[in-house]
KEMILUM-274602 format. One record per atom (N, C-alpha, C): residue number from 1; chain; residue in one letter; y, z, x. Coordinates in Angstrom, 3 decimals, always signed. Each point is the difference from the previous one (the first is absolute). Layout:
<rs>
   num   cadena   residuo          Y          Z          X
   NUM        A         A          Y          Z          X
...
</rs>
This chain:
<rs>
   num   cadena   residuo          Y          Z          X
     1        A         R   -151.760   -150.472    -26.574
     1        A         R     +0.519     +0.994     +0.949
     1        A         R     +0.796     +1.070     -0.740
     2        A         Q     +0.850     -0.451     -0.947
     2        A         Q     +0.770     +0.964     -0.792
     2        A         Q     -0.931     +0.928     -0.776
     3        A         M     -1.122     -0.563     -0.473
     3        A         M     -0.978     +0.800     -0.746
     3        A         M     -0.608     +1.076     +0.891
     4        A         C     -0.309     -0.341     +1.257
     4        A         C     -0.580     +0.963     +0.941
     4        A         C     +0.982     +1.126     +0.292
     5        A         I     +1.260     -0.369     +0.210
     5        A         I     +1.020     +1.016     +0.279
     5        A         I     +0.142     +0.938     -1.190
     6        A         R     +0.008     -0.570     -1.212
     6        A         R     +0.141     +0.823     -1.202
     6        A         R     -1.204     +0.908     -0.171
     7        A         D     -1.197     -0.511     +0.285
     7        A         D     -1.204     +0.828     -0.115
     7        A         D     +0.034     +1.162     +0.983
     8        A         R     +0.418     -0.317     +1.239
     8        A         R     +0.083     +1.064     +1.000
     8        A         R     +1.024     +1.051     -0.410
     9        A         Y     +1.122     -0.457     -0.564
     9        A         Y     +1.050     +0.913     -0.443
     9        A         Y     -0.515     +0.900     -1.119
    10        A         Q     -0.713     -0.605     -0.967
    10        A         Q     -0.521     +0.791     -1.116
    10        A         Q     -1.026     +1.016     +0.479
    11        A         R     -0.862     -0.429     +0.965
    11        A         R     -0.994     +0.937     +0.533
    11        A         R     +0.687     +1.156     +0.717
    12        A         R     +1.084     -0.315     +0.703
    12        A         R     +0.725     +1.053     +0.719
    12        A         R     +0.651     +0.977     -0.974
    13        A         V     +0.619     -0.548     -1.061
    13        A         V     +0.635     +0.853     -1.013
    13        A         V     -1.040     +0.892     -0.656
    14        A         H     -1.137     -0.606     -0.387
    14        A         H     -1.061     +0.776     -0.637
    14        A         H     -0.537     +1.070     +0.948
    15        A         G     -0.089     -0.363     +1.281
    15        A         G     -0.470     +0.962     +0.986
    15        A         G     +0.962     +1.170     +0.149
    16        A         D     +1.307     -0.320     +0.010
    16        A         D     +1.011     +1.058     +0.089
    16        A         D     -0.067     +0.913     -1.207
    17        A         N     -0.163     -0.586     -1.196
    17        A         N     -0.106     +0.805     -1.214
    17        A         N     -1.208     +0.916     +0.063
    18        A         F     -1.105     -0.543     +0.501
    18        A         F     -1.220     +0.804     +0.111
    18        A         F     +0.218     +1.179     +0.938
    19        A         L     +0.674     -0.264     +1.146
    19        A         L     +0.267     +1.068     +0.959
    19        A         L     +0.924     +1.059     -0.592
    20        A         N     +1.013     -0.456     -0.769
    20        A         N     +0.919     +0.949     -0.626
    20        A         N     -0.736     +0.912     -0.983
    21        A         I     -0.862     -0.608     -0.801
    21        A         I     -0.777     +0.776     -0.971
    21        A         I     -0.929     +0.963     +0.719
    22        A         L     -0.631     -0.492     +1.072
    22        A         L     -0.911     +0.845     +0.774
    22        A         L     +0.738     +1.193     +0.594
    23        A         M     +1.197     -0.240     +0.555
    23        A         M     +0.770     +1.070     +0.610
    23        A         M     +0.443     +1.020     -1.043
    24        A         K     +0.425     -0.485     -1.176
    24        A         K     +0.426     +0.916     -1.063
    24        A         K     -1.160     +0.884     -0.441
    25        A         N     -1.170     -0.618     -0.152
    25        A         N     -1.173     +0.774     -0.413
    25        A         N     -0.408     +1.012     +1.064
    26        A         L     +0.132     -0.415     +1.270
    26        A         L     -0.347     +0.893     +1.099
    26        A         L     +0.945     +1.193     +0.045
    27        A         I     +1.299     -0.254     -0.178
    27        A         I     +0.987     +1.078     -0.012
    27        A         I     -0.267     +0.948     -1.162
    28        A         H     -0.283     -0.590     -1.175
    28        A         H     -0.298     +0.806     -1.183
    28        A         H     -1.232     +0.873     +0.235
    29        A         F     -1.026     -0.582     +0.613
    29        A         F     -1.234     +0.751     +0.262
    29        A         F     +0.262     +1.148     +0.970
    30        A         C     +0.747     -0.261     +1.058
    30        A         C     +0.287     +1.033     +0.995
    30        A         C     +0.822     +1.127     -0.614
    31        A         F     +0.983     -0.367     -0.840
    31        A         F     +0.842     +1.004     -0.637
    31        A         F     -0.836     +0.862     -0.941
    32        A         L     -0.876     -0.638     -0.762
    32        A         L     -0.861     +0.727     -0.920
    32        A         L     -0.937     +0.933     +0.764
    33        A         A     -0.572     -0.510     +1.102
    33        A         A     -0.908     +0.817     +0.805
    33        A         A     +0.725     +1.212     +0.565
    34        A         L     +1.257     -0.183     +0.403
    34        A         L     +0.782     +1.104     +0.542
    34        A         L     +0.237     +1.063     -1.063
    35        A         L     +0.362     -0.438     -1.213
    35        A         L     +0.265     +0.948     -1.073
    35        A         L     -1.250     +0.760     -0.394
    36        A         V     -1.109     -0.717     -0.105
    36        A         V     -1.257     +0.654     -0.365
    36        A         V     -0.403     +1.003     +1.071
    37        A         S     +0.191     -0.379     +1.265
    37        A         S     -0.385     +0.902     +1.088
    37        A         S     +0.836     +1.266     -0.018
    38        A         K     +1.267     -0.109     -0.380
    38        A         K     +0.846     +1.175     -0.082
    38        A         K     -0.547     +0.984     -1.016
    39        A         I     -0.497     -0.528     -1.136
    39        A         I     -0.506     +0.865     -1.057
    39        A         I     -1.370     +0.547     +0.370
    40        A         T     -0.904     -0.889     +0.430
    40        A         T     -1.366     +0.429     +0.271
    40        A         T     -0.077     +0.893     +1.231
    41        A         C     +0.968     -0.125     +0.898
    41        A         C     -0.016     +0.846     +1.193
    41        A         C     +0.701     +1.327     -0.237
    42        A         G     +0.428     +0.233     -1.216
    42        A         G     +0.522     +1.307     -0.355
    42        A         G     +1.476     +0.204     +0.255
    43        A         E     +0.759     -1.060     +0.180
    43        A         E     +1.439     +0.181     +0.178
    43        A         E     +0.587     +0.556     -1.285
    44        A         K     +0.836     +1.023     +0.126
    44        A         K     +0.542     +0.663     -1.170
    44        A         K     +1.024     -0.875     -0.701
    45        A         L     -0.159     -0.122     -1.313
    45        A         L     +0.972     -0.736     -0.801
    45        A         L     +1.200     +0.879     -0.320
    46        A         G     -0.183     +1.290     +0.167
    46        A         G     +1.064     +0.942     -0.315
    46        A         G     -0.568     +1.395     -0.097
    47        A         E     +0.727     +0.865     -0.660
    47        A         E     -0.440     +1.379     -0.168
    47        A         E     +0.125     +0.426     -1.457
    48        A         L     -0.967     +0.759     -0.457
    48        A         L     -0.012     +0.560     -1.351
    48        A         L     -0.372     +1.468     +0.132
    49        A         W     +0.833     +0.865     -0.540
    49        A         W     -0.262     +1.425     +0.160
    49        A         W     +0.523     +0.773     -1.214
    50        A         V     -0.460     +1.238     -0.128
    50        A         V     +0.438     +0.879     -1.084
    50        A         V     +1.221     +0.786     +0.468
    51        A         K     +1.124     -0.166     -0.711
    51        A         K     +1.226     +0.727     +0.347
    51        A         K     +0.085     +1.321     -0.762
    52        A         N     -0.564     -0.003     -1.202
    52        A         N     -0.060     +1.219     -0.806
    52        A         N     -1.348     +0.034     -0.711
    53        A         P     -0.745     +1.109     +0.101
    53        A         P     +0.312     +1.262     +0.677
    53        A         P     +0.141     -0.183     +1.523
    54        A         E     +0.872     +0.786     +0.606
    54        A         E     +0.225     -0.087     +1.438
    54        A         E     -1.263     +0.381     +0.776
    55        A         N     -0.167     -0.699     +1.113
    55        A         N     -1.135     +0.254     +0.910
    55        A         N     -1.355     -0.234     -0.672
    56        A         Q     -0.006     -0.791     -1.062
    56        A         Q     -1.249     -0.299     -0.692
    56        A         Q     -0.779     -1.067     +0.766
    57        A         K     -1.221     +0.326     +0.367
    57        A         K     -0.856     -0.969     +0.669
    57        A         K     -0.945     -0.636     -1.022
    58        A         I     -0.321     -1.270     +0.228
    58        A         I     -0.951     -0.723     -0.843
    58        A         I     -1.166     -0.414     +0.880
    59        A         A     -1.206     +0.442     -0.364
    59        A         A     -1.200     -0.262     +0.799
    59        A         A     +0.204     +0.481     +1.437
    60        A         G     +0.707     +1.132     +0.139
    60        A         G     +0.213     +0.604     +1.309
    60        A         G     +1.015     -0.700     +0.873
    61        A         S     +0.766     -0.930     -0.580
    61        A         S     +0.948     -0.786     +0.796
    61        A         S     +1.397     +0.054     -0.619
    62        A         D     +1.012     -0.145     +0.869
    62        A         D     +1.382     -0.044     -0.482
    62        A         D     +0.327     -1.337     -0.651
    63        A         N     -0.658     -1.054     +0.462
    63        A         N     +0.275     -1.340     -0.509
    63        A         N     -1.214     -0.575     -0.737
    64        A         I     +0.283     -0.804     -1.001
    64        A         I     -1.048     -0.649     -0.784
    64        A         I     -0.063     -1.468     +0.418
    65        A         P     -1.125     -0.464     +0.537
    65        A         P     -0.113     -1.418     +0.383
    65        A         P     +0.036     -0.897     -1.228
    66        A         F     +0.553     -1.191     +0.167
    66        A         F     +0.056     -0.917     -1.138
    66        A         F     +0.021     -1.449     +0.461
    67        A         N     -0.281     -0.869     -0.939
    67        A         N     +0.138     -1.431     +0.215
    67        A         N     +0.890     -0.555     -1.096
    68        A         I     +0.549     -1.193     +0.204
    68        A         I     +0.968     -0.582     -0.929
    68        A         I     -0.570     -1.266     -0.634
    69        A         G     +0.288     -0.207     -1.272
    69        A         G     -0.443     -1.197     -0.697
    69        A         G     +0.760     -1.241     +0.438
    70        A         N     -0.615     -1.160     -0.215
    70        A         N     +0.645     -1.259     +0.385
    70        A         N     +0.795     -0.599     -1.159
    71        A         F     +0.504     +0.856     -0.857
    71        A         F     +0.869     -0.431     -1.097
    71        A         F     +1.042     +1.082     -0.221
    72        A         G     +1.075     -0.349     -0.689
    72        A         G     +1.087     +0.947     -0.207
    72        A         G     +0.965     -0.004     +1.175
    73        A         H     +1.134     +0.635     -0.189
    73        A         H     +1.020     +0.078     +1.058
    73        A         H     -0.170     +1.295     +0.772
    74        A         V     -0.166     -0.121     +1.306
    74        A         V     -0.136     +1.168     +0.866
    74        A         V     +1.294     +0.145     +0.813
    75        A         P     +0.731     +1.093     -0.181
    75        A         P     +1.284     +0.168     +0.703
    75        A         P     -0.181     +0.346     +1.472
    76        A         E     -0.098     -1.011     +0.819
    76        A         E     -0.256     +0.176     +1.432
    76        A         E     +1.043     +0.878     +0.669
    77        A         G     -0.462     +0.945     +0.810
    77        A         G     +0.901     +0.837     +0.770
    77        A         G     +0.724     +1.064     -0.800
    78        A         S     -0.356     +0.165     -1.262
    78        A         S     +0.707     +0.967     -0.838
    78        A         S     -0.828     +1.262     -0.219
    79        A         Q     +0.675     +1.035     -0.433
    79        A         Q     -0.661     +1.267     -0.307
    79        A         Q     +0.413     +0.433     -1.394
    80        A         L     -0.947     +0.507     -0.755
    80        A         L     +0.304     +0.469     -1.342
    80        A         L     -0.811     +1.249     -0.287
    81        A         Q     +0.346     +0.661     -1.081
    81        A         Q     -0.776     +1.138     -0.453
    81        A         Q     -0.064     -0.040     -1.521
    82        A         G     -1.120     +0.458     -0.538
    82        A         G     -0.161     -0.033     -1.441
    82        A         G     -1.040     +1.012     -0.447
    83        A         I     +0.141     +0.434     -1.241
    83        A         I     -0.980     +0.914     -0.574
    83        A         I     -1.239     -0.798     -0.389
    84        A         A     -1.162     +0.564     +0.273
    84        A         A     -1.268     -0.654     -0.326
    84        A         A     -0.446     +0.419     -1.399
    85        A         Y     -0.263     -0.997     -0.833
    85        A         Y     -0.458     +0.233     -1.367
    85        A         Y     -1.400     -0.586     -0.166
    86        A         L     -0.826     +0.680     -0.746
    86        A         L     -1.365     -0.460     -0.231
    86        A         L     -0.043     -0.876     -1.238
    87        A         A     -0.638     -1.163     +0.123
    87        A         A     -0.059     -0.949     -1.121
    87        A         A     -0.993     +0.457     -1.060
    88        A         T     +0.334     -0.315     -1.254
    88        A         T     -0.932     +0.170     -1.112
    88        A         T     +0.021     -1.303     -0.805
    89        A         P     -1.107     -0.742     -0.019
    89        A         P     -1.296     +0.288     +0.625
    89        A         P     +0.089     -0.055     +1.531
    90        A         I     -0.892     +0.721     +0.629
    90        A         I     +0.065     +0.192     +1.443
    90        A         I     -0.187     -1.305     +0.773
    91        A         D     -0.686     -1.005     -0.599
    91        A         D     -0.198     -1.266     +0.711
    91        A         D     +1.150     -0.978     -0.223
    92        A         A     +0.910     +0.330     -0.935
    92        A         A     +1.168     -0.847     -0.286
    92        A         A     -0.381     -1.438     -0.318
    93        A         C     -1.079     -0.154     -0.752
    93        A         C     -0.456     -1.340     -0.375
    93        A         C     +0.483     -0.406     -1.394
    94        A         S     +0.789     +0.855     -0.631
    94        A         S     +0.587     -0.301     -1.303
    94        A         S     +1.356     +0.685     -0.064
    95        A         E     +0.711     -0.194     -1.081
    95        A         E     +1.335     +0.589     -0.129
    95        A         E     -0.061     +1.513     +0.200
    96        A         L     +0.936     +0.517     +0.791
    96        A         L     -0.028     +1.409     +0.372
    96        A         L     +0.566     +0.900     -1.091
    97        A         T     -0.558     +1.180     -0.091
    97        A         T     +0.605     +1.033     -0.835
    97        A         T     +1.362     +0.322     +0.600
    98        A         P     +1.063     -0.002     -0.804
    98        A         P     +1.353     +0.229     +0.541
    98        A         P     +0.081     +1.269     +0.838
    99        A         I     +0.691     -0.101     +1.123
    99        A         I     +0.183     +1.119     +0.920
    99        A         I     +1.492     +0.280     +0.120
   100        A         N     +0.374     +1.250     -0.095
   100        A         N     +1.404     +0.382     +0.159
   100        A         N     +0.356     +0.035     +1.483
   101        A         I     +0.642     -1.062     +0.440
   101        A         I     +0.396     -0.098     +1.405
   101        A         I     +1.326     +0.724     +0.194
   102        A         D     +0.059     +0.828     +1.023
   102        A         D     +1.232     +0.725     +0.323
   102        A         D     +1.143     -0.995     +0.185
   103        A         E     +1.127     +0.229     -0.688
   103        A         E     +1.131     -0.926     +0.054
   103        A         E     +0.574     -0.150     +1.404
   104        A         E     -0.134     +1.047     +0.812
   104        A         E     +0.531     -0.052     +1.363
   104        A         E     -0.979     -0.635     +0.984
   105        A         D     -1.187     -0.312     -0.477
   105        A         D     -1.019     -0.600     +0.857
   105        A         D     +0.181     -1.518     +0.003
   106        A         T     +0.544     -0.524     +1.096
   106        A         T     +0.286     -1.437     +0.074
   106        A         T     -1.203     -0.827     +0.441
   107        A         S     -1.039     +0.673     +0.510
   107        A         S     -1.182     -0.726     +0.480
   107        A         S     -1.293     +0.668     -0.473
   108        A         P     -0.180     +0.129     -1.312
   108        A         P     -1.234     +0.639     -0.500
   108        A         P     -1.242     -0.780     +0.414
   109        A         I     -1.056     +0.739     +0.330
   109        A         I     -1.233     -0.599     +0.506
   109        A         I     -1.133     +0.266     -0.981
   110        A         L     -0.676     -1.050     -0.418
   110        A         L     -1.129     +0.146     -0.919
   110        A         L     -1.304     +0.027     +0.798
   111        A         V     -0.787     +1.037     -0.224
   111        A         V     -1.291     +0.150     +0.681
   111        A         V     -1.109     -0.389     -0.967
   112        A         V     -0.846     -0.935     +0.419
   112        A         V     -1.093     -0.491     -0.852
   112        A         V     -1.282     -0.060     +0.817
   113        A         Q     -1.106     -0.130     -0.674
   113        A         Q     -1.276     -0.166     +0.677
   113        A         Q     -0.419     -1.462     -0.003
   114        A         R     -0.700     -0.390     +1.043
   114        A         R     -0.491     -1.370     +0.104
   114        A         R     -1.120     -0.244     -1.009
   115        A         G     -0.107     -1.249     -0.425
   115        A         G     -1.098     -0.385     -0.881
   115        A         G     +0.450     -0.308     -1.418
   116        A         G     -0.847     -0.750     -0.707
   116        A         G     +0.248     -0.293     -1.400
   116        A         G     +0.776     -1.272     -0.273
   117        A         C     +0.840     -0.422     +0.953
   117        A         C     +0.809     -1.210     -0.181
   117        A         C     +0.572     -0.425     +1.347
   118        A         K     +0.743     -1.092     -0.011
   118        A         K     +0.586     -0.540     +1.223
   118        A         K     +1.164     +0.873     +0.479
   119        A         F     +0.272     -0.047     +1.303
   119        A         F     +1.110     +0.747     +0.570
   119        A         F     +1.324     -0.397     -0.644
   120        A         V     +0.177     -1.287     -0.233
   120        A         V     +1.251     -0.485     -0.583
   120        A         V     +0.191     +0.547     -1.410
   121        A         T     -1.096     +0.168     -0.740
   121        A         T     +0.086     +0.569     -1.346
   121        A         T     +0.541     +1.422     +0.055
   122        A         K     -0.497     +0.794     +0.940
   122        A         K     +0.485     +1.369     +0.168
   122        A         K     +1.485     +0.004     +0.358
   123        A         A     +0.381     -0.900     +0.919
   123        A         A     +1.398     -0.084     +0.414
   123        A         A     +0.891     -0.411     -1.169
   124        A         H     -0.511     -0.882     -0.840
   124        A         H     +0.762     -0.454     -1.173
   124        A         H     +0.337     +1.173     -0.922
   125        A         Y     -1.009     +0.805     -0.319
   125        A         Y     +0.232     +1.129     -0.902
   125        A         Y     +0.877     +1.068     +0.646
   126        A         A     -0.126     +0.168     +1.306
   126        A         A     +0.880     +0.946     +0.703
   126        A         A     +1.442     -0.488     -0.048
   127        A         Q     +0.185     -1.273     +0.239
   127        A         Q     +1.334     -0.583     +0.060
   127        A         Q     +0.717     +0.065     -1.351
   128        A         I     -0.683     -0.396     -1.072
   128        A         I     +0.658     -0.012     -1.313
   128        A         I     +0.230     +1.416     -0.530
   129        A         S     -0.640     +0.981     +0.635
   129        A         S     +0.204     +1.391     -0.412
   129        A         S     +1.094     +0.680     +0.815
   130        A         G     +0.640     -0.754     +0.900
   130        A         G     +1.146     +0.519     +0.729
   130        A         G     -0.289     +0.579     +1.368
   131        A         F     -1.218     -0.177     +0.493
   131        A         F     -0.336     +0.537     +1.322
   131        A         F     +0.407     -0.982     +1.101
   132        A         K     +0.351     +0.554     +1.149
   132        A         K     +0.489     -0.814     +1.115
   132        A         K     -1.041     -0.219     +1.082
   133        A         V     -1.079     +0.788     -0.044
   133        A         V     -1.092     -0.145     +0.967
   133        A         V     -1.308     +0.273     -0.729
   134        A         L     -1.023     -0.803     +0.307
   134        A         L     -1.350     +0.248     -0.507
   134        A         L     -0.856     +0.506     +1.149
   135        A         L     -0.667     +1.130     -0.223
   135        A         L     -0.882     +0.566     +1.016
   135        A         L     -1.410     +0.051     -0.581
   136        A         I     -0.898     -0.793     +0.581
   136        A         I     -1.372     -0.112     -0.485
   136        A         I     -0.922     +0.849     +0.873
   137        A         V     -0.795     +0.845     -0.653
   137        A         V     -0.989     +0.806     +0.715
   137        A         V     -1.294     -0.795     +0.083
   138        A         D     -0.423     -0.310     +1.204
   138        A         D     -1.190     -0.824     +0.199
   138        A         D     -1.266     +0.793     -0.346
   139        A         N     -1.101     -0.744     -0.182
   139        A         N     -1.296     +0.657     -0.264
   139        A         N     -0.867     +0.051     +1.256
   140        A         V     +0.602     -0.361     +1.130
   140        A         V     -0.676     +0.084     +1.298
   140        A         V     +0.982     +0.592     +1.006
   141        A         E     -0.508     +0.366     +1.174
   141        A         E     +0.853     +0.623     +1.011
   141        A         E     +0.700     -1.016     +0.889
   142        A         D     -0.571     -1.199     +0.132
   142        A         D     +0.613     -1.024     +0.843
   142        A         D     +1.193     -0.620     -0.711
   143        A         L     +1.056     -0.268     +0.762
   143        A         L     +1.164     -0.669     -0.572
   143        A         L     -0.290     -1.479     -0.181
   144        A         E     +0.217     -0.502     -1.186
   144        A         E     -0.259     -1.398     -0.293
   144        A         E     +1.299     -0.709     -0.368
   145        A         M     -0.035     -1.320     +0.052
   145        A         M     +1.146     -0.796     -0.413
   145        A         M     +0.096     -0.015     -1.525
   146        A         I     +1.227     -0.003     -0.509
   146        A         I     +0.227     -0.180     -1.433
   146        A         I     +0.474     -1.431     -0.185
   147        A         N     -0.864     -0.841     -0.541
   147        A         N     +0.329     -1.413     -0.149
   147        A         N     +0.235     -0.379     -1.450
   148        A         D     +0.901     -0.957     -0.187
   148        A         D     +0.225     -0.558     -1.330
   148        A         D     -1.041     -1.078     -0.248
   149        A         T     -0.938     +0.258     -0.901
   149        A         T     -1.035     -0.982     -0.329
   149        A         T     +0.255     -0.637     -1.356
   150        A         T     +1.177     +0.268     -0.571
   150        A         T     +0.316     -0.514     -1.338
   150        A         T     +0.975     -1.166     +0.037
   151        A         G     +0.746     -0.117     +1.092
   151        A         G     +1.049     -1.012     +0.054
   151        A         G     +1.276     +0.441     -0.688
   152        A         L     +0.048     +1.261     -0.450
   152        A         L     +1.165     +0.517     -0.722
   152        A         L     +0.792     +1.008     +0.828
   153        A         G     -0.323     +0.085     +1.273
   153        A         G     +0.689     +0.952     +0.866
   153        A         G     +1.500     -0.224     +0.065
   154        A         Y     +0.434     -1.231     -0.253
   154        A         Y     +1.437     -0.315     +0.075
   154        A         Y     +0.801     +0.727     -1.083
   155        A         T     -0.672     +0.513     -1.024
   155        A         T     +0.692     +0.711     -1.083
   155        A         T     +0.245     +1.468     +0.351
   156        A         I     -0.556     +0.445     +1.122
   156        A         I     +0.112     +1.393     +0.399
   156        A         I     +1.106     +0.172     +1.035
   157        A         S     +0.861     +0.967     -0.228
   157        A         S     +1.117     +0.239     +0.921
   157        A         S     -0.117     +1.328     +0.742
   158        A         I     -0.964     +0.855     -0.381
   158        A         I     -0.150     +1.291     +0.664
   158        A         I     -1.124     -0.061     +1.037
   159        A         P     +0.103     +0.796     +1.056
   159        A         P     -1.092     +0.025     +0.992
   159        A         P     -1.211     +0.755     -0.526
   160        A         S     -1.186     -0.440     +0.415
   160        A         S     -1.254     +0.668     -0.369
   160        A         S     -0.693     +0.483     +1.262
   161        A         L     -0.373     +1.272     +0.005
   161        A         L     -0.680     +0.599     +1.144
   161        A         L     -1.399     +0.429     -0.418
   162        A         I     -0.892     +0.075     +0.967
   162        A         I     -1.335     +0.550     -0.251
   162        A         I     -0.293     +1.043     +1.077
   163        A         V     -0.560     +1.132     -0.418
   163        A         V     -0.299     +1.089     +0.925
   163        A         V     -1.491     +0.321     -0.078
   164        A         P     -0.572     +0.579     +1.056
   164        A         P     -1.430     +0.314     -0.004
   164        A         P     -0.371     +0.999     -1.105
   165        A         K     -1.259     -0.024     -0.390
   165        A         K     -0.503     +0.825     -1.097
   165        A         K     +0.286     +1.489     +0.208
   166        A         K     -0.311     +0.514     +1.196
   166        A         K     +0.147     +1.432     +0.248
   166        A         K     +1.453     +0.439     -0.133
   167        A         H     +0.904     -0.729     +0.626
   167        A         H     +1.420     +0.346     -0.060
   167        A         H     +0.514     -0.112     -1.435
   168        A         G     -0.372     -1.103     -0.657
   168        A         G     +0.471     -0.228     -1.356
   168        A         G     -0.517     +1.026     -0.990
   169        A         S     -1.256     +0.385     +0.157
   169        A         S     -0.593     +0.990     -0.907
   169        A         S     +0.708     +1.343     +0.122
   170        A         E     +0.330     +0.399     +1.232
   170        A         E     +0.721     +1.256     +0.204
   170        A         E     +1.409     -0.082     -0.586
   171        A         L     +0.607     -1.168     +0.119
   171        A         L     +1.340     -0.204     -0.556
   171        A         L     -0.038     +0.115     -1.528
   172        A         I     -1.011     -0.589     -0.612
   172        A         I     -0.158     +0.076     -1.459
   172        A         I     -0.163     +1.450     -0.441
   173        A         E     -0.819     +0.756     +0.699
   173        A         E     -0.222     +1.402     -0.362
   173        A         E     +1.281     +0.817     +0.145
   174        A         L     +0.808     -0.339     +1.003
   174        A         L     +1.271     +0.693     +0.198
   174        A         L     +0.941     -0.271     -1.170
   175        A         I     +0.033     -1.234     -0.456
   175        A         I     +0.847     -0.352     -1.148
   175        A         I     -0.502     +0.697     -1.264
   176        A         K     -1.313     +0.009     -0.183
   176        A         K     -0.595     +0.627     -1.181
   176        A         K     +0.271     +1.501     -0.054
   177        A         S     +0.247     +0.621     +1.154
   177        A         S     +0.245     +1.449     +0.032
   177        A         S     +1.326     +0.380     -0.642
   178        A         G     +0.821     -1.019     -0.283
   178        A         G     +1.292     +0.272     -0.627
   178        A         G     +1.151     +0.076     +0.982
   179        A         T     -0.309     -0.087     +1.278
   179        A         T     +1.032     +0.025     +1.033
   179        A         T     +0.765     -1.325     +0.010
   180        A         T     +1.306     +0.082     +0.168
   180        A         T     +0.786     -1.223     +0.167
   180        A         T     -0.252     -0.536     +1.401
   181        A         V     -0.638     -1.154     +0.063
   181        A         V     -0.377     -0.588     +1.291
   181        A         V     +0.998     -1.087     +0.365
   182        A         L     +0.785     +0.255     +1.043
   182        A         L     +0.986     -0.962     +0.483
   182        A         L     -0.548     -0.659     +1.257
   183        A         L     -0.103     -1.318     -0.033
   183        A         L     -0.536     -0.752     +1.141
   183        A         L     +1.122     -0.688     +0.760
   184        A         G     -0.133     -0.019     +1.325
   184        A         G     +0.894     -0.776     +0.845
   184        A         G     -0.736     -1.246     +0.466
   185        A         L     +0.710     -1.110     +0.074
   185        A         L     -0.630     -1.272     +0.370
   185        A         L     +0.942     -0.801     +0.883
   186        A         H     -0.534     -0.390     +1.153
   186        A         H     +0.775     -0.823     +0.925
   186        A         H     -0.811     -1.236     +0.355
   187        A         F     +0.630     -1.184     -0.106
   187        A         F     -0.664     -1.262     +0.344
   187        A         F     +0.457     -0.434     +1.387
   188        A         N     -0.936     -0.056     +0.938
   188        A         N     +0.336     -0.418     +1.363
   188        A         N     +0.249     -1.496     +0.091
   189        A         W     -0.862     -0.748     -0.611
   189        A         W     +0.106     -1.458     +0.035
   189        A         W     -0.751     -0.539     -1.185
   190        A         V     +0.210     -1.275     -0.283
   190        A         V     -0.642     -0.630     -1.149
   190        A         V     -0.674     -1.272     +0.450
   191        A         H     -1.295     -0.171     -0.338
   191        A         H     -0.669     -1.255     +0.299
   191        A         H     +0.530     -1.085     -0.918
   192        A         N     -0.076     -1.237     +0.422
   192        A         N     +0.474     -1.134     -0.786
   192        A         N     -0.928     -0.200     -1.194
   193        A         L     +0.484     +0.343     -1.178
   193        A         L     -0.834     -0.032     -1.184
   193        A         L     -0.466     -1.415     -0.323
   194        A         E     +0.848     -0.996     +0.294
   194        A         E     -0.355     -1.374     -0.335
   194        A         E     -1.192     -0.471     +0.813
   195        A         V     -0.093     +0.459     +1.255
   195        A         V     -1.114     -0.423     +0.845
   195        A         V     -1.324     +0.429     -0.606
   196        A         F     -0.077     +1.239     -0.472
   196        A         F     -1.236     +0.513     -0.546
   196        A         F     -0.298     -0.581     -1.379
   197        A         S     +1.024     -0.602     -0.636
   197        A         S     -0.196     -0.569     -1.327
   197        A         S     -0.472     -1.448     +0.059
   198        A         M     +0.021     -0.608     +1.174
   198        A         M     -0.362     -1.408     +0.129
   198        A         M     -1.502     -0.202     -0.175
</rs>
C-alpha cells in the first residue's frame, strides 16, 4: 500500500513538472510570436534621420527605415546623434583604415555595406575603432533581421542597424560628397535580444 501511495505521489510530481515545463514553453512561444509579429508587421523600432544637411531627404523620405541586430546593447528609449563615417574597407570585414573622429562627437556612426563576412565581424571592427553605432547598408530593399550566427555576439556592446539598399546607397553618396552628415537616432523600444538568441 505504501508503494502504491509513493508511486501515485511520484506520478503526480512528474505530472506537475511536465505541466510547468509545458507552460513555460508556451509562454516563451507566445512572447516570441508577439515580438516577431511586431517586427514583421512593420512596427517602428525608432527613427533615423539626417539632421545635417538640414531638410535632407533620403530616398524621398525624412526618415530612414531600419532594423536592429539581436546582439550588442541597444539603449531603449534614448535618443542620440552622431556623424556618419564611411568604412574603409567598405565591408568592414578586416581592420579599418584609421578615421579621424571628431572629438566632440560622442556617438560616431560607422556606415558599411553588407556582405563579405558576418554581421558580428563588422560590429567588432566598428567597436574597436571607437564607433558607437554600426549602420549596415543592405543589398536588398526589404528589411531583414541581423542575427548573430557566430556565438560571439556577447562581445559586442554597440547597437547594429541595417537599412534598405536604396536609402543606404543615397546615404553613402552623401557622405562621399564631402558633406558632414549628422544622423539623429531614436530607439522606441528594444526586442529581447536573448529570446532571439535562443
